[in-house]
N, C-alpha and C positions, 0 to 999 in steps of 0.2 A: 504493500500500500504506500509506503514511504517512497519507494522507487517511482511508482506511477505519479505520485504527487510532485516529486522533483522533476520528472519528465514533463508534466503539464506546465510547471512553472517555467522551465527552460524554453518550451515551445512558445509560451505567451510572450516571453522576453524577445523572441525573434520575430514576432508578428508586427512590430511597430513600423509604420511607414512615415513618409514625410509629413503626412497629415497630423500625426501625433507630435512630432518634434516642432512643428511650426508654432504651437502654443508656447512651448518653452522659449523659443527664439524671440517671439513677440514680447514676452514679459521682459526678457533681457534688454531688448531694444527700447522698450517704452518705460521700464522701471516699475510698472504696477500691473496688477491683474485687470483693473478697470480700464486703463489705457490700452492694454492688449485686447480686451474685449471690444473696445471701440474700433481698434484697428482691424480686427478680424470680423467685425459685424456679428458678434455673438454676445450672449450675456455673461456677466461676471462668473456665475456659478459654472458655466461650461468650461471656461479657462481653468478654474480651480480644479474641477473634476478631472479634466484631461491630464493635467500635470500630476495630480495625485496618482492616477492610474499609471502614468509613465514611471514615476518614482517607485511606487510599490512593486511594480512588476520586475524592476531591476534591483530592488533592495537598496536604493541610494537616495540621498537628497540632492536635488539639482539646484535648488534656490533657497536662499535664506533671507528673511526680512530684516532690514536695517532701517535706521532713521531716515536715510535718503532714498529708500525704496528697496526693491528686491535685487539682491546681488547673487551671482553664481557661486556655488560651492566649488570645491576642487573638482568634484565629479562633473559638475555642470560645465566648468571651464574646459575640461578635457574633451567634450563633444561639441563645443561651441562652433569651432571652425567647420567641423563636419556638417553640422546643422545648417550653417550658412551655405556650404557647398550644395547641400540638398536643395535648399531654397533657390539658389541661382540656377541649378540644373533644371529644376521643375519649371521655373519661369521661362528659361530659354526654350525648353521643349514646347511649352505652351505658345510662345511667340512664333516659333518655327511653324507649328501646325496652323496657327491663325494666319501666318503669312502665305500659306498655300490655299487658303479658303477662297474659292472662286464664286461664292454665293453673294448676292447683293442683299444680304439679310443678316440680322444679328445686332449686337450692341457695339457702340463706339464710345470709348471714354475720351472725351474731348476737353482739353484744358486751355484757358486763355485768360488774360486780365478781364475782369468784369466790365471795364470801360469799353473794351473792344467788342465784347459780346452785346452789351446793352445798346450801344450807339451805332455799331457798324454791321453786326452779323446776326442779330436775333431774327430779323425778318427774312434775310436770305436763307438761313438755316431752316426756318419753317418751310420755305419753298422746297428745299432739298428733301425735307421729310415728306412732303406731298408727292414728290417725284419718286421717292423710295420708301413706301409705307412700311416695309419690312425691316427697315433699319431704325434702331432706337438710340438716341443720344443719352449719355450720362454726362451732364455738363459740370465741370469742375472750375469754378471761377473765384473761389476763396483765395485769400492771400497765401503765399508760399508756393514754391515750385514743386511739381509732382515728379516723382521718380519714375521715369519711363522704362527704365530697366526692370523695375518691379511690377510693371504693367499697371501702375496707378493711372496712367494715361496712354492712349494709343496715338493720338495726334495732339500737337500743341501749337498754339500761336504764342510766340514769346517775343517780348521786347528785350533785347540783350545785345551786347557787343560781340560776345563769343559764346556760342552754344557748345554743349559737351561734344566730345569727339565721337561718342558712340551713336549719336543721332544723325540722321540724314535729312536733308531738306535744302531750302534755299532762303536767302535773304531777299525779301520782296522789295524793300526800299529802306532808306535811312530816314531818320526823324528830323524834322525842323521844329525848333522851339521858338517861342516868341513871348514878349511881355504883353499881358492882357490887363485891362482895367475896365471899370464900368462907371456910369454916371453917378453911382452911389458912393464912389471912392473920393475922399477929399484929399487934394494934393496942394493945399494952400501954403503950408509952411514946412511940413515934414512929409516924408513918403512912407506910408505903412506898407509892409510886405507880408505876404502869405508864403511861407516856406515849408519845406518838408520836415517831418518829425525827425528829431535827432540832430537837426542843424542848429547848434547852439550859438554859433557866431554868425555875423552878417555874411552872406555869400559874397564871393569875390567881385561879382558884377554890380553889387548894390551901390557903392560909392562912385563907381565909374559912370553910372547912368542917372542916378537920382540924387536929389537934394535932401540932406539929413534923413537918410533911410533908417528905419527901425523895424524890428520883427513884431508884427501885430498878432500873428497867429501861426501855429504850426499844425500841420495836418499829415495824415498817413495815407491819403487816398486822393486820386486825381479828380474824381467827380466831386468830392468834398471841397477840394481846392477851387474848382470852378464855382461852386455855390457860394463859397466864402467871398470870392471876388465880386460876384453878382450882388451879394448882400452888403458890400461896402467895406469889408475888413481891410482890403488893401490890394496892391498890385501883385501879380504872380507870374513866374516864368513857367510856362506849360508847353508840352508838345502840342502842336497845332491841331491835331486831328480831333480832339474832344471838343474844345470850344468852338472850332469851326463847324463841326458836324451839328452841334446844338444851334449855332447861329443860323446855319442854312435852313434848318427846320423851322426856327422862329421866323425867319424871313419869309418863308412860304406861307406860314399861318397868319402872321400879323403885320408883316412888312417892316418889322423892327428887329434889332439884335441886342441881346443883353450885354455882351462883352465886346470890347473893341481892342484890336491889336494895335499896340503902340509902334510908332515909326522908328524903331531901333533895330538895327540889323544884328543878327546872331548867326555865327557860322553853323553849318549843318552838323548835326551830331554824328558820331561814329557808331551810335547805337542804331540797330535796325529792327525791322519787323520780320521775324523768321517764322516759317511754317515747317514744323519738324515732326519726325516720327522715328521709331526705332528701326534700325537697318533690317531686322528680322521680319518686319511687316511690309517690306517693299512690294510684295506680290499679292497682298490681300486685296480682293476685289472691292470690298466695301470701304476699306481704308483709302485705296487709290481713288475711288469715286468721290469720296468726301474731300480728300486732299485737293484734287483738281478743281472741285467746286469752290472751296474756300480760296484757293489761289486765284482763280479767275475773279472772284468777288473782291478780294483785297487789291488786286492789281488795278481793277477799275476804280478803286478809291485812293490811288496813290497821290492824287492831287491834294487830298486831305492831309496825308502824312507829310507832304512837302510844303504845306502852308500856302498853296496857290490861291485857295478860296478866300483866305483872310486878307489878301492884299487889297481887296476892294473896300476894306473898312479901316485902313491904317490911319492913325492919328499921331500927332507929335506929343 
């Protein structure tokens, strides 16, 4: 009986797959069961139970709780790199198979800044959905870059100077920035500025272009920067595509524009608008269809990114 029990124990220890070890790896990466549950889209008890099963079937402790979160034990550390290799191999296999998918159906994880989605792509992507009703989007527009190697996203529109080497794609255009103000901004004696969060000192361009500049507001979002200038907080240096897209829509609806581009020249940025995907997905039919559609749509809007529309409303 003891022999059979030991044999059963040994067999159970051999039955674990990547699906078992991913719970352990997620807790190590996030530092807590609750964060791991969120990452894996399961509940807290599922993470706890799966790790308990993994530990008890091998007779070891993989994790221990500390004041700063869960840390690996010596046993956990001994399998950490192996678990990472399992994760990477599983993800790569999944990407390769998806890359050979010839169907115009299924899900696409699409990530981009919410400003580009809200003001430039939401209506065109709805048209794409009508053309391809069997393709569903998972839109990822919250802050932070998605890890495309981990299949957090299949396609990305990114504003960056240099995308990661493992991604393929193209730079559609570079960005033009400009200074914007509104009738609500008072420029009598001092120049109030709306700048980015984390900018503690006056930006280098402030004293060069403006009289007695000072920081009136810091924001962490481009759309919020636009609204702050519109409300009268101050002048802001913004990429032209967002204020100009809103101005064009307002011009159509009411004949007026909320923000005005100031007549101050700024060199073109080396940051660009990139359309990217993982190299393993280059042959996926639905990814390619979506990629070509987004590329065509954004290329048709290059004048917004290069600031050509705002030249009609320049002021000194």
